[in-house]
Each structure stands twice: as structure tokens, then as C-alpha cells.
N, C-alpha and C positions, 0 to 999 in steps of 0.2 A: 080302747085307750091303751097306749103303750105304757107298760109298767116295768120297772127294773128292781129286782130284789137281789140280795146277796147274803151269803153265809158269814156270820161273824168269825173272826180269826180263832177265837177260843174254841169254837165248835170244830173247826178244822183240826186243831191240836188234839182234841179229845178222841179223834179217830185212832190214834196210836201209831200210825205209820209215819215214815219219814215224810215231812212236809217239804215240798219242793217249791221254791219261790223264784220268780224271774224279775229282774230289775227293769223298770220302765220309766218313761218320763211323760207319757201321754196316754189318753184314753185309747187311742188306736193301738199302741203297744200293749196295753192291758188286754184288749180284745184278742190280739194275736197270741199273747201268752196263755190266756184262758183256752183258746182254740187248740193250742198245743198240749193242753192237759196239765198245766201248772196249777198247784193248789191255791196259790196266792200270788200277789205281785208286790214288789218292793218299790215304793215311790222314792227313788234314789235321789239324794241331794246332789250327787255327782252328775247324774243324767239330767236332772231338771236344770241345774246350773249350766251344763254344756249346751242344752237346747236353747239357752239364752245367750250363748256365746261367751259365758263367764266362767271363771275358775270356781271350783268347789272350796270356797274360802270364807264362808259366812257373809257373803256379799248380799245375797237375797234375804228378804225379811221372812218372818214366820208367816205373814199373810200370803206372800207369794208362793211359798212351799205348800201351805195349806190349800190354796186355790188349785194348785196342780194335783195334789193328792185327792181332793174332793171331786174334781172333774173326772179323774180316773175311776174312782169308786162309783160314781153315778152311772157309768157306762158299762160296768162289768159285773158278773154274778159271783166272782171270787173275791175274797177280802183283800184290801190294801193294808200293807204294813208300811207306815210312814216313817221314813228316815228323818228324824228331827234333830240331827247334829247334837249339840250340847244342851239342847232344851231352850236355846235362844236367849240365854242369860242366866240369872240366878234362880233360886227356888221360887220366887214370886212369878218369874217368867214361865217356869215349868208348870205351875198351877194354872196360869192363864192359858198356856198351850193346851193342856189336857182338856180344859173346858171347851175351847174352840174346836179342837179336833173331834171331840166326842159329839158336839152339836152338829158337826158337818157329816157325821155318819162314819167316821173312821173308827175301826174297832181295835187297832193295834198300832203302837208307836215304839220307836227305838231311840234312846238317847245314849250318848257316849261320854266317857269320863275325861275328855280333854278340856283344856281351858278355852273359853270363848274370847275372841274369835278363833275358830279352828281352821286348819287347812287339811286338804285331802291326805289320807293316810299314806298314799304312795308318792306324794310329793317330796322332793328333796328339801326338807325343812325341819326345824326343831319341832318335835311332837311332845309338848309338855302336858302332863296330866294334872287334873284337879286333885286336891287332897281326897283320899279315899272316904273319909268320914263325911266330907262336904258333899261328895257325889252320892253317897248312901242317903244323905238327907234329901237330895233331889229326888231319888227314887221313892222314898217314903212320902214325900210331898206329892208326887205324881199319883201314887196309889190313894192317898187321902183325898185328892181333888176329884177323882173320877166319880161320876154319878150313877153309873151302871156297873153291876158286879162283873159283867163279862169283859170289861175293857182290859186290854192286855198290854203290859209294859215290859219291854225288853231292855235290859241294862247291858250296854256294850263296853267292854274294857279294851283299851288301846295299850295295855301293858306290854304286850309282845311287840307292837309297832314301835313303841318308844325304847325298846331294848332292855326293859326291866326284868324280863325272864318269866318262865312258866310259874315259878313259885309265887311271884307277885301277882300274876294273873289269877291264880287260884285264890290267893288271899283276898283280892279285891272282889272277885265274883262271889265268894262266900259272904262277904259283908253286904253286897248288893242283894243277894238272895234273902238274907236275914232282914233286910230293910223292906222286903216285900216284892221284889222283882218277880215277874211271872216266868221269865227266862233270862239267860245270860248269853250274850254274843261275844265270842272270843275271836278277835281279829288277828291275823298274822300275814306278814308279807314275805315269809320265808319261801324258798323254792320247792320245799317238800312239806308233807303233812306232819313231820316229826314233832314239831312244837305242839300242834293240836292233839296228837296222839298222847303225848306225855301229859298234857292238861287233862285229857279224859281219864287217864289212868289215876290221876290224883284227885279228880273231882268226886265228891261224895253225893251226887244226885240230889242236891237240895232243890233244884229246878231244872227244866230242860236246857239243853245247850244248842246254840245256833252258830253256824260257821259260814264263812264267805270264801270259797276256794278259788279266788282270782289268780293267785300265784302258784297254786298247786292243783291245776285243773285235771290232772290225770287220776284223781281219787274218784273211783266209781261210786255212784249213789248207793249201790247195795252194800259196799264196804263201809261207806260213811255211816249207814244205819247200823251195821254190825258193831261199829266202834263205839256206839252210844250217843250219836248225834241225833237230835230231834228235828232240826230244821236246817236246810241248806239253801243259801241264797246265791243265785247266779246273778250278781249285782250289776254287771256292766257289759256282758257279752252282747246283748241286743244292741246297745248303743254302738259298740265297736263294729259290729256287723253292718249296722246302718251306715256308718261313716264309709266303710270300705265299698259298700254297694252304691251309695250315692256318688262317691268320688269316681268310681269306675264308669257308672252310667253317664254322668254329666260330661266326663272327659271324652267318652266314646261318641256321644252325640255331637259334641263340638268338633271333634276330629273328622267324623264321617260326614257331617253336614246334614244328617237326618237321623231319625230314630228307627228307621225301617228295619235295620239289622237286629234291633233289640226287641221288637214287638212280641216275638214268640217266647222270649225269656222273662218278660214282665207281665204282671197280672193285667187283665182287661179292666176297663173302667167299671164294667158290670160287677166285678168282684168287690170293688170299693163300695158300690151301692149296697151290696149285700151286707158288708160289715157295718154300714151306716143304717141298716134296716130301713132303707128308703121306701120300700113298698108299704111297710107297716105305717109309716108316717103319711104316705099318700092316701092310704085308706081312710084316714081321719077326715079328709076333705071329700071323700067319694059321696 
């Protein structure tokens, strides 16, 4: 019988090395990320929304995001870190969210300190933050709601995104760590890593730090680890590569009138069968 098990995210964190995470929106993406050697995958609300042809603007429900994250986790041996936006509402919603994600087998979630409904951090829009104490209460609520000691809650601050500066990011992250956050995610849309470096210089190691280097992609993983970061999330590179590849492939087939010129550059159907573990499934009926 086919069985699938996975390592909880907390156990991955306990290894002590830099944890590298890839953003995905499907189980197939999760399989490919694991195949490439990533330690975990990020069930990205941006990617999951984009896969539905929708903006990352709190349009999908908790149930829809949870279903996507659970489907990914069921298929892969590495843990899923679920991007849960603002927690889908107030503290009551956060408690319900923790119960549901935990029951679905998700071992790590991340919530951010923006107001609900939120919009993607890189969108040209006002990025308004929730009051710090109110968000700290959400974090405390999430930790109180968990039923297993290993469940991992990451508190994400958008202080740098909203232009409030490094000092405010540090102040907020201290409050979130004191409220029980297992890690803090500091998000920046600056073109260099200068803001994050300054944050790390001021941070007092109350808990691990997570970063998402989308706009400062030249920071090498070795240097990220030396700077004191514990987790790096490559949150949307897979989606962006997929768009480029599909656009080029479909356009080429349409223009050329066949796919013959592409066949040596795309994987054979047999490789998809391998990813699907088709032979193992067929053996059940043998």
C-alpha cells in the first residue's frame, strides 16, 4: 500500500542549518521542490491565488487555501509552511484556522500584521498594519489554540513594506516573539538587503528570523546564513518561471503548427508518470 509521511517543520528547524523553502501552489510543484533538495515548501497565497486567475487580495477563503496546502502536504515528504495571510479575520478566526490546519496535517503557518482584507505586499496600494498589540494577541491566540506542542507559528511583520522603518519592525517583532511566536518573518521590498541587515543587527535573537528575498535576489544563501537568518523563502520564483515557460511553449506551438521542435526540450510523459508514482498505484491492482 502506498504511504506518504513527512517531517514536521519544527524538526527541520532543529537541525540548525539554514532552512531553504520554495514557494509552490500545487502538489506537483511541491514534488519538484523536494526533488531539488528544498527543506520545506511555502504554500503561497500569491501563487495559490494566481493559479485561480485571481489577485492576492483576500479573495479566496480559508477553506480554499487550506485545501491547497493540505493537497500539497499529502503528496510530499517535506513539510508545508502555510501562508495564511492575516489569519482570515480576528482572533476567533485565527483560533479556528489553527484547529483546521492542524487537523489537516499542516505543521507550520505564517500570519501577517496587515489589516484584513489585505493585498499583496508588492501591489501599488496602501499597506495598513493592524495595531501591534492586537496582532500580538492573534499570535498568543494561535499558540493557545494549537493541540500539539510541535505546531509552528511564524509572525510576519509588514512594517518595512508599509514604510514604517527598521525600528518599528524590530519593536513589532519583539512583541510578537514575547507573545509566543516561534519565528518572525521580516518582509522588505527594497532593492537591496540593507534593511534586513540592519534589522538583524538590532535583533536580540528572541526567536529565529525568516526572510523572503524577492527584491534582493543576489544575496547568496551562505551569506544569508552568516548574517543570522534561519529560514529563507523563495516565494514566487517557481510561479514566475512557470509563466515564462508556458507562455513560450504555447506561443511556439501555435506559431510552428506542431510541438515537434519542442519535444527534446520538454520532459517525456513517462517522467510525469514517475512523479505520479503510477507504477506503485498500478501494483495495487496487480
